[in-house]
C-alpha positions in Angstrom: 49.1 98.7 110.4 45.7 98.7 112.1 42.8 100.6 110.5 40.8 102.4 113.2 40.5 99.9 116.1 40.6 96.7 114.3 42.2 95.2 111.1 45.9 95.5 110.4 46.5 97.0 107.0 48.8 95.5 104.4 52.0 97.5 103.9 51.2 97.9 100.2 48.0 99.7 100.8 47.9 103.5 100.1 47.7 105.4 103.3 48.1 109.2 104.0 51.7 110.4 104.1 53.4 107.3 102.8 53.9 106.0 99.2 52.5 102.5 98.6 55.5 101.4 96.6 58.4 99.9 98.6 61.5 102.0 98.9 59.6 105.2 97.9 58.1 105.2 101.3 61.1 107.0 102.8 61.0 109.5 100.0 57.4 110.3 100.6 58.0 110.7 104.4 60.9 113.1 104.0 59.8 114.9 100.9 63.4 115.3 99.6 63.2 112.9 96.7 66.7 111.4 96.7 66.3 107.9 98.2 64.1 106.5 95.5 66.5 107.4 92.7 69.4 105.3 94.0 70.0 101.8 92.6 72.1 100.4 95.5 70.2 99.4 98.6 73.2 100.1 100.8 73.6 103.6 99.3 69.8 104.2 99.7 69.9 103.1 103.3 72.8 105.3 104.1 71.3 108.3 102.4 68.1 107.7 104.3 69.9 107.5 107.6 71.7 110.7 106.8 68.5 112.4 105.8 66.6 111.7 109.0 69.5 113.0 111.1 68.4 116.5 110.1 65.0 116.0 111.8 65.2 117.5 115.4 63.7 115.5 118.3 60.8 117.1 120.1 60.7 118.1 123.7 57.8 116.8 125.9 56.0 120.1 125.5 56.5 120.2 121.7 55.3 116.6 121.5 52.0 117.5 123.3 51.6 120.6 121.1 52.1 118.9 117.8 50.2 115.8 118.7 47.2 117.9 119.7 47.3 119.7 116.4 47.7 116.4 114.5 44.6 115.1 116.1 42.8 118.2 114.8 43.8 117.2 111.3 46.6 119.6 110.7 48.9 117.9 108.2 52.0 119.9 109.0 51.8 118.8 112.7 51.3 115.2 111.7 54.3 115.3 109.4 56.4 116.9 112.1 55.5 114.1 114.6 56.4 111.5 112.0 59.7 113.0 110.9 60.9 113.7 114.5 60.5 110.0 115.4 62.0 108.3 112.3 65.2 107.6 114.2 63.1 105.7 116.8 62.0 103.4 114.0 65.6 102.9 112.9 66.7 102.1 116.4 64.0 99.4 116.8 64.5 98.1 113.2 68.2 97.3 113.9 67.2 94.8 116.6 65.5 92.7 113.8 68.5 92.5 111.5 69.7 89.0 110.2 66.1 87.7 110.2 65.6 87.7 106.4 64.8 91.4 105.7 67.1 94.3 104.8 67.4 97.2 107.2 65.6 99.4 104.7 62.7 97.0 104.4 62.5 96.7 108.2 62.4 100.5 108.5 59.6 100.7 105.9 57.6 98.3 107.9 58.3 100.2 111.1 57.3 103.5 109.5 53.8 102.1 109.0 53.6 101.5 112.7 54.9 105.0 113.4 52.3 106.6 111.2 49.5 104.6 112.9 50.8 105.6 116.3 50.8 109.3 115.3 47.2 109.0 114.2 46.1 107.2 117.4 48.2 108.9 120.1 46.3 110.8 122.8 48.6 113.3 124.5 46.1 113.9 127.3 46.9 110.5 128.8 50.2 111.8 130.1 52.8 109.4 128.7 55.5 110.0 126.1 54.8 109.3 122.5 57.9 107.1 122.1 56.5 104.7 124.7 53.2 104.4 122.8 54.8 104.3 119.3 57.4 101.6 120.2 54.6 99.0 120.5 53.1 99.7 117.1 56.5 99.9 115.4 57.5 96.5 116.8 54.1 95.0 115.7 54.4 96.1 112.1 58.0 95.0 111.8 57.3 91.6 113.3 54.3 91.2 111.1 56.4 92.0 108.1 59.0 89.3 109.1 56.4 86.7 109.7 54.4 87.4 106.6 57.2 87.6 104.0 57.0 83.8 103.3 53.2 83.5 103.6 50.9 83.6 100.6 48.0 84.8 102.8 48.9 87.5 105.2 47.6 87.3 108.8 47.5 89.8 111.6 50.5 89.6 113.9 48.6 88.4 117.0 47.0 85.6 114.9 50.5 84.6 113.6 51.9 84.5 117.2 48.9 82.4 118.4 49.3 80.0 115.4 53.0 79.6 116.2 52.1 78.6 119.7 50.0 75.7 118.4 52.6 74.7 115.8 55.4 74.6 118.5 53.1 72.3 120.6 52.6 70.1 117.6 56.3 69.8 117.0 56.9 69.0 120.6 54.3 66.3 120.6 55.5 64.8 117.3 59.0 64.3 118.8 57.4 62.3 121.7 54.9 60.3 119.8 55.2 58.0 116.8 52.6 59.8 114.8 51.5 63.3 113.9 49.6 64.8 116.9 45.9 65.2 116.6 44.0 68.4 117.5 42.8 66.7 120.6 46.4 65.9 121.8 47.5 69.5 121.1 44.5 70.8 123.0 45.2 68.7 126.0 48.9 69.8 126.1 47.9 73.5 125.9 44.7 73.2 128.0 42.7 74.8 125.2 39.4 73.9 123.6 39.9 71.5 120.7 37.8 73.8 118.5 40.3 76.6 118.9 43.2 74.3 117.9 41.3 73.1 114.8 40.5 76.7 113.8 44.0 78.0 114.2 45.7 75.0 112.5 43.3 75.5 109.6 44.9 78.9 109.0 48.2 77.1 108.3 46.8 75.1 105.4 48.6 75.6 102.2 46.7 77.6 99.5 45.2 75.3 96.9 44.7 75.9 93.2 41.3 77.5 92.6 40.8 75.0 89.8 41.5 72.0 92.0 38.5 69.8 92.9 37.2 70.3 96.4 36.9 66.6 97.0 34.4 64.5 98.9 31.1 63.8 97.1 31.3 66.8 94.8 33.3 67.5 91.6 33.1 71.3 92.1 36.3 73.3 92.1 37.2 75.9 94.6 36.6 78.8 92.2 33.0 77.6 91.8 32.3 78.2 95.5 33.9 81.6 95.9 30.7 83.6 95.1 28.2 81.2 96.8 25.6 83.6 98.3 24.6 80.8 100.8 28.1 80.9 102.4 28.7 82.9 105.6 30.4 86.3 105.1 34.2 85.4 105.1 35.1 88.9 106.3 32.8 88.6 109.4 34.2 85.1 110.1 37.8 86.4 110.0 36.9 89.4 112.2 35.2 87.1 114.7 38.1 84.7 114.7 40.5 87.7 115.2 38.5 88.9 118.2 38.4 85.4 119.8 42.2 85.0 119.4 42.9 88.5 120.8 40.6 87.9 123.7 42.2 84.6 124.4 45.6 86.2 124.7 44.3 89.0 126.9 42.6 86.5 129.2 46.0 84.8 129.7 47.3 88.1 131.2 44.6 88.2 133.9 44.9 86.5 137.4 43.7 82.9 137.5 40.5 83.7 139.3 39.5 86.6 137.1 40.2 84.5 134.0 38.1 81.6 135.2 35.2 83.8 136.2 35.1 85.7 132.9 35.5 82.5 130.9 32.6 80.9 132.6 30.4 84.0 132.7 30.7 84.8 129.0 31.0 81.3 127.5 34.7 81.5 126.6 37.3 78.7 126.2 34.7 75.9 125.8 32.4 77.0 128.7 28.7 77.6 128.4 27.4 81.1 129.3 26.5 81.0 133.0 24.8 83.3 135.5 26.6 84.7 138.6 24.9 82.1 140.8 25.9 79.2 138.5 29.5 80.3 138.4 29.5 80.7 142.1 28.3 77.1 142.5 30.8 75.8 140.1 33.9 77.4 141.8 32.6 77.5 145.4 32.1 81.3 145.8 29.1 83.5 146.7 27.2 85.3 144.0 28.5 88.7 145.3 32.1 87.5 145.3 31.8 86.3 141.7 30.3 89.7 140.7 33.3 91.5 142.3 35.8 89.3 140.5 33.9 89.9 137.3 34.0 93.7 137.7 37.8 93.6 138.5 38.5 91.3 135.6 36.6 93.5 133.1 38.5 96.6 134.4 41.8 94.9 133.8 40.6 93.7 130.4 39.7 97.3 129.4 43.1 98.5 130.6 44.8 95.9 128.3 42.6 97.1 125.4 43.5 100.7 126.0 47.2 99.8 126.3 47.0 98.5 122.7 45.2 101.6 121.4 41.8 99.9 121.4 38.5 100.7 123.2 36.2 98.4 125.0 33.8 98.8 122.0 36.1 96.2 120.2 34.7 93.5 122.5 31.6 94.8 124.3 29.4 96.1 121.4 
């Protein structure tokens, strides 16, 4: 799940209201203590489904009441919001069956998204909690499915973007007599080659830390891990995440807004340009470019808010 406005947390991390150990997550959520003691996964799943059936659904008025109190830090209200929506998680989790994870595992991933949704939901915006929570539940389930065979876990939006490039590579390899280069993939997708190289780099297999790096040095990977002269890896990952997210959000904008923002702010291979320069490049007046920029930024902020983020994620 995501922590504050940014990084997605690993499902094994300790978070309030849920046990960090696998199937004990359902026990922690319900507080009844029977699921974790069962040896059979099928029995455990059925017991869990029976248990959550006792949690009544909330009316719209109750939802506002409890979510307001949960935002004030009242644990009983937070727990009520979670327990009343556990069936929503099960409903969504069933759609992902037969993809390599058991129903109980899917539910546990979805519960992480539910907890995050409870912590981030703002009832004053006027929409139902289930609408908001569904997105987070799906995200954590999909991330669990995509990550179960990966050694290094990646945020769900990064995995989806990576899969786009990998599909393009497979498509090209069927047409060509060789493995497609980053340039060929970039031309097919109309993306900067630097983006293709960066994303494909995430798909590299993990090497032994004792293996030589290669090139002109005999150093091993482990000898470089604590190099103080290297850039901060956490900041690099965060910057890459933001670039990938922004790229996806730009694709949801109208063509003209996407082009203006890309040219104005130096995105997708463009250099940063003034309003006048953008106008000259695309044949519009400075004022018209400014209006398109304002409209594009408004749409971008709406997309951010729709995913539980604020404009601070990009504009600070």
